[in-house]
C-alpha angles and dihedrals in degrees: 000000000000118000114239114237121230093202091099090060091046090053093043092054095044097102097039096088124051131157122005114015145141129248109215129187134176142186126221126182103242090217089067095079094172093061092040090055093047090052092049092050091047093049103038104019124219144246127209143158122236122178090345094306121116119227124191129185117192114230124231094249091063094059123101113266096029124108121187107221100178141286109351095354137099139167113220134180115242094260091059097046097085091051095056094039091051090052093048094047094046089054096045094245116158110234145161133200136192134191116249140167126226118197 
């Protein structure tokens, strides 16, 4: 099976964050599959069919002001920081963030 590259997402999100922002990174124990799955749903969203009806939940990386930087790392504008930090804290995920500036 071929591994899917995330570089397309990195390139797609490239122009979504300019100026003042925060770099945020986190660490999840890969053995904790429940938290890994929650993080994946939060970041990338999901689509599924139930009783013939399609449901779609937009992931965090698709929102304005969010730039996917790679595994376990994002750039977010200040108005998005509290949303991601709240998610990480409520799920007991160790994280750090730092102020940055993109020109």
